[in-house]
LUMLUMVO-717326 format. One record per residue (C-alpha): residue number from 0; residue in three letters; x, y, z. Coordinates in nm, 3 decimals. Layout:
BEGIN
(NUM,ala,(X,Y,Z))
...
This chain:
BEGIN
(0,met,(8.841,12.004,13.342))
(1,thr,(8.599,11.928,13.624))
(2,leu,(8.545,12.152,13.902))
(3,pro,(8.758,12.045,14.231))
(4,arg,(8.564,11.847,14.498))
(5,ile,(8.603,12.056,14.771))
(6,phe,(8.361,12.283,14.579))
(7,lys,(8.100,11.994,14.555))
(8,arg,(8.134,11.952,14.903))
(9,his,(8.040,12.300,14.964))
(10,val,(7.732,12.285,14.800))
(11,ser,(7.634,11.911,14.832))
(12,leu,(7.370,12.045,15.109))
(13,thr,(7.205,12.200,14.860))
(14,ala,(6.944,12.029,14.598))
(15,thr,(7.075,11.895,14.291))
(16,thr,(6.891,12.167,14.069))
(17,ala,(7.067,12.442,14.280))
(18,gln,(7.359,12.260,14.215))
(19,his,(7.390,12.304,13.841))
(20,arg,(7.270,12.700,13.895))
(21,ile,(7.590,12.764,14.092))
(22,tyr,(7.806,12.601,13.854))
(23,leu,(7.653,12.762,13.592))
(24,ala,(7.642,13.105,13.762))
(25,leu,(8.016,13.066,13.946))
(26,gly,(8.174,12.839,13.721))
(27,gly,(8.310,13.061,13.514))
(28,gly,(8.458,13.277,13.781))
(29,phe,(8.547,13.017,13.994))
(30,leu,(8.768,12.816,13.718))
(31,ala,(9.061,13.057,13.740))
(32,phe,(9.063,12.985,14.112))
(33,ala,(9.039,12.620,14.078))
(34,met,(9.324,12.617,13.827))
(35,ala,(9.598,12.831,14.046))
(36,thr,(9.466,12.635,14.387))
(37,ala,(9.419,12.281,14.276))
(38,thr,(9.728,12.103,14.426))
(39,ala,(9.640,12.290,14.750))
(40,val,(9.258,12.204,14.739))
(41,ala,(9.221,11.876,14.637))
(42,pro,(9.126,11.596,14.847))
(43,thr,(9.300,11.305,14.925))
(44,gln,(8.962,11.090,15.003))
(45,pro,(8.654,11.034,14.795))
(46,ser,(8.372,11.271,14.911))
(47,ala,(8.084,11.073,15.109))
(48,pro,(7.744,10.985,14.921))
(49,leu,(7.498,11.233,14.919))
(50,thr,(7.187,11.171,15.111))
(51,gln,(6.842,11.311,15.130))
(52,gln,(6.573,11.330,15.349))
(53,gln,(6.182,11.477,15.311))
(54,ile,(6.013,11.629,15.615))
(55,thr,(5.672,11.702,15.616))
(56,glu,(5.565,11.942,15.866))
(57,thr,(5.206,12.066,15.919))
(58,leu,(5.195,12.442,15.960))
(59,ala,(4.854,12.618,16.144))
(60,leu,(4.717,12.873,15.917))
(61,pro,(4.514,13.190,16.031))
(62,ser,(4.117,13.135,16.018))
(63,leu,(3.972,13.315,15.702))
(64,gln,(3.709,13.572,15.762))
(65,gln,(3.507,13.704,15.477))
(66,leu,(3.552,14.090,15.409))
(67,pro,(3.221,14.280,15.542))
(68,leu,(3.103,14.414,15.145))
(69,gly,(2.850,14.607,15.269))
(70,gly,(2.682,14.850,14.978))
(71,ala,(3.002,14.798,14.754))
(72,ser,(2.922,14.756,14.403))
(73,phe,(3.107,14.612,14.096))
(74,phe,(3.145,14.683,13.715))
(75,thr,(3.112,14.425,13.557))
(76,glu,(3.000,14.372,13.159))
(77,glu,(2.942,14.087,12.879))
(78,arg,(2.917,14.067,12.517))
(79,ile,(2.593,13.997,12.353))
(80,gln,(2.522,13.615,12.229))
(81,arg,(2.344,13.543,11.939))
(82,gly,(1.999,13.458,12.039))
(83,glu,(2.034,13.607,12.362))
(84,thr,(1.718,13.727,12.584))
(85,leu,(1.725,14.019,12.836))
(86,gln,(1.665,13.797,13.096))
(87,asp,(2.007,13.586,12.979))
(88,leu,(2.202,13.922,12.979))
(89,leu,(2.110,14.001,13.321))
(90,gln,(2.199,13.651,13.464))
(91,arg,(2.595,13.661,13.301))
(92,leu,(2.603,14.026,13.425))
(93,arg,(2.503,13.866,13.768))
(94,val,(2.201,14.077,13.816))
(95,asp,(1.917,13.936,14.067))
(96,asp,(1.700,14.205,14.103))
(97,pro,(1.350,14.177,14.027))
(98,leu,(1.279,14.528,14.065))
(99,ala,(1.490,14.604,13.812))
(100,gln,(1.381,14.321,13.583))
(101,asp,(1.035,14.438,13.588))
(102,tyr,(1.147,14.796,13.502))
(103,leu,(1.321,14.692,13.242))
(104,arg,(1.050,14.500,13.080))
(105,gln,(0.803,14.732,13.113))
(106,ala,(0.958,15.064,13.070))
(107,thr,(1.258,15.040,12.803))
(108,pro,(1.119,14.988,12.458))
(109,glu,(1.456,15.066,12.378))
(110,leu,(1.551,14.732,12.489))
(111,ala,(1.332,14.566,12.262))
(112,gly,(1.432,14.232,12.054))
(113,glu,(1.554,14.438,11.778))
(114,gln,(1.813,14.583,12.011))
(115,phe,(2.017,14.256,12.094))
(116,ile,(2.285,14.259,11.835))
(117,ala,(2.537,13.985,11.886))
(118,gly,(2.908,14.126,11.962))
(119,lys,(2.790,14.451,12.138))
(120,gln,(2.903,14.502,12.469))
(121,ile,(2.652,14.566,12.778))
(122,ser,(2.781,14.715,13.119))
(123,ala,(2.643,14.702,13.458))
(124,glu,(2.716,14.831,13.773))
(125,val,(2.571,14.585,14.019))
(126,his,(2.590,14.536,14.426))
(127,ala,(2.733,14.229,14.606))
(128,asp,(2.344,14.105,14.691))
(129,gly,(2.277,14.110,14.312))
(130,thr,(2.094,14.465,14.288))
(131,leu,(2.097,14.678,13.967))
(132,glu,(2.262,15.039,14.031))
(133,arg,(2.349,15.130,13.663))
(134,leu,(2.285,14.947,13.320))
(135,tyr,(2.479,15.066,13.001))
(136,phe,(2.331,14.967,12.649))
(137,pro,(2.488,15.055,12.334))
(138,leu,(2.161,15.146,12.081))
(139,asn,(2.199,15.058,11.745))
(140,gly,(2.254,15.273,11.495))
(141,arg,(2.318,15.582,11.698))
(142,glu,(2.595,15.717,11.887))
(143,thr,(2.410,15.651,12.173))
(144,ile,(2.405,15.464,12.525))
(145,leu,(2.106,15.389,12.712))
(146,met,(2.188,15.409,13.109))
(147,leu,(1.975,15.313,13.351))
(148,glu,(1.999,15.462,13.731))
(149,arg,(1.863,15.326,14.050))
(150,gln,(1.643,15.601,14.226))
(151,gly,(1.571,15.448,14.557))
(152,his,(1.280,15.205,14.443))
(153,ser,(1.259,15.287,14.084))
(154,phe,(1.493,15.363,13.804))
(155,thr,(1.524,15.644,13.579))
(156,gln,(1.658,15.635,13.201))
(157,gln,(1.831,15.882,12.986))
(158,ile,(2.025,15.857,12.636))
(159,leu,(2.383,15.974,12.672))
(160,gly,(2.604,16.072,12.374))
(161,glu,(2.887,15.825,12.289))
(162,arg,(3.244,16.021,12.388))
(163,leu,(3.419,15.849,12.114))
(164,glu,(3.772,15.881,12.051))
(165,ser,(3.958,15.815,11.725))
(166,his,(4.328,15.700,11.671))
(167,ala,(4.487,15.583,11.339))
(168,ile,(4.585,15.264,11.287))
(169,ile,(4.862,15.163,11.026))
(170,lys,(4.901,14.762,10.910))
(171,ser,(5.042,14.620,10.602))
(172,ala,(4.972,14.264,10.447))
(173,glu,(5.040,14.051,10.155))
(174,ile,(4.823,13.857,9.960))
(175,glu,(4.830,13.499,9.998))
(176,thr,(4.511,13.385,9.854))
(177,ser,(4.251,13.656,9.878))
(178,leu,(4.194,13.990,9.976))
(179,phe,(3.983,13.895,10.251))
(180,gly,(4.286,13.647,10.372))
(181,ala,(4.526,13.902,10.418))
(182,ser,(4.303,14.134,10.625))
(183,asp,(4.212,13.901,10.818))
(184,asn,(4.585,13.766,10.906))
(185,ala,(4.630,14.124,11.005))
(186,ala,(4.343,14.163,11.203))
(187,ile,(4.208,14.435,10.942))
(188,pro,(3.836,14.502,10.994))
(189,asp,(3.625,14.390,10.627))
(190,ser,(3.459,14.728,10.649))
(191,ile,(3.832,14.861,10.615))
(192,ala,(3.908,14.587,10.350))
(193,ile,(3.638,14.699,10.169))
(194,gln,(3.681,15.047,10.145))
(195,leu,(4.036,14.930,9.993))
(196,ala,(3.895,14.746,9.728))
(197,glu,(3.656,15.029,9.671))
(198,leu,(3.914,15.277,9.655))
(199,phe,(4.127,15.104,9.376))
(200,ser,(3.836,14.925,9.197))
(201,gly,(3.923,15.195,8.878))
(202,glu,(4.286,15.085,8.897))
(203,ile,(4.268,14.723,8.981))
(204,asp,(4.059,14.449,8.920))
(205,phe,(3.983,14.285,9.240))
(206,his,(3.840,13.988,9.049))
(207,arg,(4.097,13.827,8.855))
(208,asp,(4.427,14.105,8.899))
(209,leu,(4.531,13.999,9.262))
(210,arg,(4.829,13.786,9.248))
(211,lys,(5.014,13.597,9.543))
(212,gly,(5.271,13.849,9.684))
(213,asp,(5.096,14.154,9.638))
(214,arg,(5.098,14.417,9.931))
(215,phe,(4.906,14.676,10.065))
(216,ser,(4.948,14.944,10.327))
(217,ile,(4.663,15.121,10.490))
(218,ser,(4.607,15.425,10.739))
(219,tyr,(4.268,15.413,10.900))
(220,glu,(4.032,15.533,11.116))
(221,met,(3.903,15.333,11.439))
(222,his,(3.708,15.461,11.748))
(223,tyr,(3.712,15.407,12.067))
(224,leu,(3.473,15.411,12.342))
(225,asn,(3.602,15.399,12.701))
(226,gly,(3.910,15.256,12.567))
(227,arg,(3.785,14.989,12.371))
(228,pro,(3.759,14.958,11.967))
(229,ile,(3.383,14.978,11.877))
(230,arg,(3.401,15.077,11.511))
(231,ser,(3.619,15.160,11.195))
(232,gly,(3.630,15.467,10.998))
(233,lys,(3.717,15.597,10.708))
(234,ile,(4.113,15.486,10.512))
(235,ile,(4.363,15.772,10.531))
(236,ala,(4.604,15.663,10.363))
(237,ala,(4.669,15.343,10.123))
(238,glu,(4.944,15.195,9.905))
(239,phe,(4.856,14.879,9.725))
(240,val,(5.147,14.711,9.494))
(241,asn,(4.998,14.478,9.227))
(242,ala,(5.233,14.273,9.007))
(243,gly,(5.480,14.516,9.055))
(244,lys,(5.295,14.847,8.997))
(245,thr,(5.227,15.094,9.320))
(246,his,(4.909,15.244,9.377))
(247,arg,(4.883,15.528,9.616))
(248,ala,(4.556,15.703,9.758))
(249,leu,(4.539,15.980,9.987))
(250,trp,(4.254,16.145,10.141))
(251,phe,(4.168,16.514,10.117))
(252,ala,(3.919,16.650,10.384))
(253,arg,(3.725,16.967,10.292))
(254,gly,(3.506,17.048,10.584))
(255,glu,(3.301,16.749,10.674))
(256,asp,(3.360,16.628,10.268))
(257,gly,(3.663,16.486,10.137))
(258,glu,(3.833,16.303,9.853))
(259,tyr,(4.081,16.049,9.755))
(260,leu,(4.357,16.179,9.530))
(261,thr,(4.693,16.043,9.414))
(262,pro,(5.035,16.182,9.587))
(263,glu,(5.027,16.424,9.273))
(264,gly,(4.695,16.586,9.370))
(265,ala,(4.476,16.418,9.055))
(266,pro,(4.139,16.253,9.155))
(267,leu,(4.192,15.856,9.226))
(268,arg,(3.812,15.804,9.127))
(269,lys,(3.777,15.724,8.800))
(270,ala,(3.485,15.803,8.572))
(271,phe,(3.365,15.418,8.551))
(272,leu,(3.427,15.173,8.817))
(273,arg,(3.575,14.815,8.683))
(274,ser,(3.306,14.637,8.815))
(275,pro,(2.885,14.681,8.909))
(276,leu,(2.925,14.421,9.190))
(277,lys,(3.150,14.507,9.512))
(278,phe,(3.279,14.095,9.487))
(279,ser,(3.183,13.826,9.263))
(280,arg,(3.318,13.570,9.039))
(281,ile,(3.352,13.595,8.622))
(282,ser,(3.162,13.316,8.498))
(283,ser,(3.158,13.445,8.139))
(284,gly,(3.411,13.684,7.965))
(285,phe,(3.380,13.887,7.668))
(286,lys,(3.456,13.635,7.387))
(287,met,(3.288,13.399,7.161))
(288,arg,(3.104,13.103,7.351))
(289,phe,(2.868,12.856,7.320))
(290,his,(2.533,12.969,7.431))
(291,pro,(2.374,12.770,7.676))
(292,ile,(1.975,12.825,7.605))
(293,leu,(2.070,12.902,7.207))
(294,asn,(2.302,12.587,7.196))
(295,thr,(2.469,12.800,6.918))
(296,trp,(2.867,12.959,6.932))
(297,arg,(2.814,13.338,6.929))
(298,ala,(2.980,13.682,7.029))
(299,his,(2.925,13.760,7.437))
(300,lys,(2.962,14.095,7.414))
(301,gly,(2.952,14.170,7.809))
(302,ile,(3.086,14.012,8.133))
(303,asp,(2.899,13.784,8.352))
(304,tyr,(2.918,13.800,8.724))
(305,ala,(2.837,13.471,8.942))
(306,ala,(2.619,13.594,9.244))
(307,ser,(2.342,13.513,9.490))
(308,thr,(1.966,13.655,9.365))
(309,gly,(1.929,13.973,9.532))
(310,thr,(2.267,14.054,9.537))
(311,pro,(2.282,14.492,9.512))
(312,val,(2.414,14.605,9.126))
(313,arg,(2.560,14.918,9.143))
(314,ala,(2.608,15.200,8.837))
(315,thr,(2.948,15.200,8.747))
(316,gly,(2.961,15.592,8.676))
(317,asp,(2.744,15.898,8.709))
(318,ala,(2.461,15.844,8.453))
(319,val,(2.109,15.915,8.356))
(320,val,(1.857,15.621,8.353))
(321,ala,(1.800,15.551,7.988))
(322,phe,(1.563,15.236,8.003))
(323,val,(1.413,15.066,8.282))
(324,gly,(1.226,14.754,8.207))
(325,lys,(1.192,14.397,8.026))
(326,lys,(1.435,14.342,7.754))
(327,gly,(1.377,13.988,7.519))
(328,gly,(1.626,13.765,7.654))
(329,tyr,(1.789,14.060,7.888))
(330,gly,(1.483,14.024,8.098))
(331,asn,(1.494,14.242,8.353))
(332,thr,(1.750,14.516,8.219))
(333,val,(1.867,14.872,8.277))
(334,ile,(2.048,15.097,8.083))
(335,leu,(2.247,15.414,8.164))
(336,lys,(2.342,15.663,7.941))
(337,his,(2.662,15.858,8.068))
(338,gln,(2.841,16.197,7.940))
(339,gly,(3.014,16.180,7.620))
(340,arg,(2.968,15.862,7.413))
(341,his,(2.945,15.570,7.710))
(342,glu,(2.654,15.368,7.785))
(343,thr,(2.631,15.055,7.991))
(344,leu,(2.363,14.774,8.056))
(345,tyr,(2.293,14.588,8.346))
(346,ala,(2.078,14.237,8.249))
(347,his,(1.879,13.984,8.402))
(348,leu,(1.813,14.136,8.731))
(349,ser,(1.541,14.007,8.952))
(350,arg,(1.439,14.356,8.978))
(351,pro,(1.527,14.706,8.919))
(352,ala,(1.570,14.896,9.223))
(353,lys,(1.260,15.046,9.368))
(354,ala,(1.150,15.430,9.238))
(355,leu,(1.432,15.394,8.930))
(356,arg,(1.263,15.574,8.634))
(357,lys,(1.377,15.689,8.319))
(358,gly,(1.559,16.042,8.315))
(359,met,(1.692,15.972,8.661))
(360,gln,(2.013,16.104,8.742))
(361,val,(2.204,15.820,8.904))
(362,ser,(2.551,15.868,9.083))
(363,gln,(2.866,15.589,9.069))
(364,gly,(2.794,15.330,9.329))
(365,glu,(2.414,15.377,9.386))
(366,thr,(2.210,15.081,9.355))
(367,ile,(1.999,15.075,9.030))
(368,gly,(1.859,14.663,9.104))
(369,tyr,(1.974,14.323,9.255))
(370,val,(2.113,13.992,9.069))
(371,gly,(1.834,13.768,8.949))
(372,ser,(1.759,13.522,8.638))
(373,ser,(1.531,13.684,8.438))
(374,gly,(1.507,13.656,8.079))
(375,trp,(1.747,13.379,7.912))
(376,ala,(1.955,13.261,8.215))
(377,thr,(2.026,12.944,8.335))
(378,gly,(2.095,13.063,8.681))
(379,pro,(2.105,13.369,8.885))
(380,his,(2.395,13.624,8.736))
(381,leu,(2.466,13.973,8.636))
(382,his,(2.534,14.031,8.256))
(383,tyr,(2.727,14.348,8.228))
(384,glu,(2.793,14.576,7.916))
(385,phe,(3.024,14.863,7.846))
(386,arg,(2.954,15.051,7.520))
(387,ile,(3.160,15.340,7.364))
(388,asn,(2.941,15.465,7.064))
(389,asn,(2.725,15.215,7.109))
(390,val,(2.953,14.928,7.058))
(391,ala,(3.026,14.712,7.325))
(392,val,(3.385,14.686,7.435))
(393,asn,(3.538,14.451,7.734))
(394,pro,(3.498,14.669,8.049))
(395,leu,(3.798,14.488,8.178))
(396,ser,(4.077,14.650,7.925))
(397,ala,(3.892,14.950,7.823))
(398,asn,(4.096,15.257,7.861))
(399,ile,(3.889,15.422,8.156))
(400,pro,(3.876,15.802,8.181))
(401,thr,(3.961,15.970,8.491))
(402,ala,(3.735,16.206,8.672))
(403,leu,(3.820,16.562,8.602))
(404,pro,(4.063,16.758,8.839))
(405,ser,(3.902,16.952,9.120))
(406,leu,(4.146,17.079,9.331))
(407,ser,(4.213,17.538,9.323))
(408,lys,(4.561,17.630,9.393))
(409,ala,(4.505,17.701,9.715))
(410,glu,(4.425,17.354,9.782))
(411,arg,(4.679,17.191,9.592))
(412,gln,(4.914,17.359,9.840))
(413,gln,(4.719,17.262,10.126))
(414,phe,(4.691,16.912,10.007))
(415,lys,(5.088,16.882,9.998))
(416,glu,(5.128,17.016,10.308))
(417,thr,(4.873,16.733,10.469))
(418,ser,(4.962,16.405,10.230))
(419,thr,(5.382,16.491,10.330))
(420,pro,(5.310,16.293,10.662))
(421,leu,(5.081,16.027,10.535))
(422,leu,(5.357,15.968,10.247))
(423,arg,(5.617,15.934,10.484))
(424,gln,(5.432,15.665,10.687))
(425,leu,(5.381,15.468,10.368))
(426,asp,(5.733,15.513,10.302))
(427,arg,(5.830,15.357,10.605))
(428,leu,(5.580,15.102,10.634))
(429,lys,(5.748,14.995,10.259))
(430,gln,(6.104,14.960,10.394))
(431,ser,(6.006,14.767,10.692))
(432,glu,(5.845,14.456,10.755))
(433,ile,(5.605,14.605,11.013))
(434,ala,(5.258,14.412,11.006))
(435,tyr,(5.082,14.643,11.296))
(436,met,(5.163,15.008,11.444))
(437,glu,(4.904,15.217,11.667))
């Protein structure tokens, strides 16, 4: 049913778009009225055609006057870009102050070239005429800020401790192509993704075990300065579902130290890491293969990891160094003797770690050498062997022992109390589609 023409005449003085809006707003309420009164208000003559007229009028505006700024100052900040100099930064901060520039060049060795790391935030308080009042510069490797402050015709400088705030960030993601691809999609820092892989490295081989559709959920620390995230901390709780199997880890603090435990309170850390490299590609497995140099088929009693020269090689378990040096076709080699009947070998190194000597004790994860192509090698890679009773076994399928339990009865009760809310967080993430929560 069309609306009565008398209604159209009533709104005909408005713009066409306004008519549409009025119809939408009032049409439903007006419809009943129109049906009841149609015989009384129906026009006897057709409506006159609508006419449009455009009117242009010049309006006089008051003259604009610049407000007196006087000694007003403004706070500005910029992110350091790759290859920038101090002069470049000052220009982007709108600092036009020869006195400040001279002082910065002569009196602040902390602002030498090595301090200019791309991505860091530098901030300044600057007057309208470009003179510098204060400059805040974060120093590398320390939770400190260098502050320069104007004092008449000179400047003073002091080192300030950063007042950091820490918040727990909770995120989840699904594997589509790789761990780093999933973490990037969820805006999870690379340092957290690496921690996650390290955390479950005794349970999951991240070189070959990841499947599309695997999921992980994590709660981790993020440190803030003046409301801005400056760096990530440690993982507090994590869950990784790999091939349908769920793995969980919870941080248990002991004073300034701590460790990751399973929900049952058992240590998550295995006696051995699955891989001596953090991330790499397996180029040759534990099997018969055609030797590229000897040109014969022979048993390959280890795992070869393709990696660039200089990649750090880590001890897969706590051990004593049994051998360091050249060993035939293995080239530069390190052999570690672990507790019980286990031994590991790392070959084709470019060099062993500095000061590594026979008889030294090394810890799991400690760097013992660097990837190379010494000995019988056609390119840079690491040859890794895992031996039990002096017999080489496949490290990817061997039954890796777990580290010994370390909780006392009192600590177990404390762990139960602290882990309960963390487990509930992981459960909520698992039951929902939450990808980010702070």
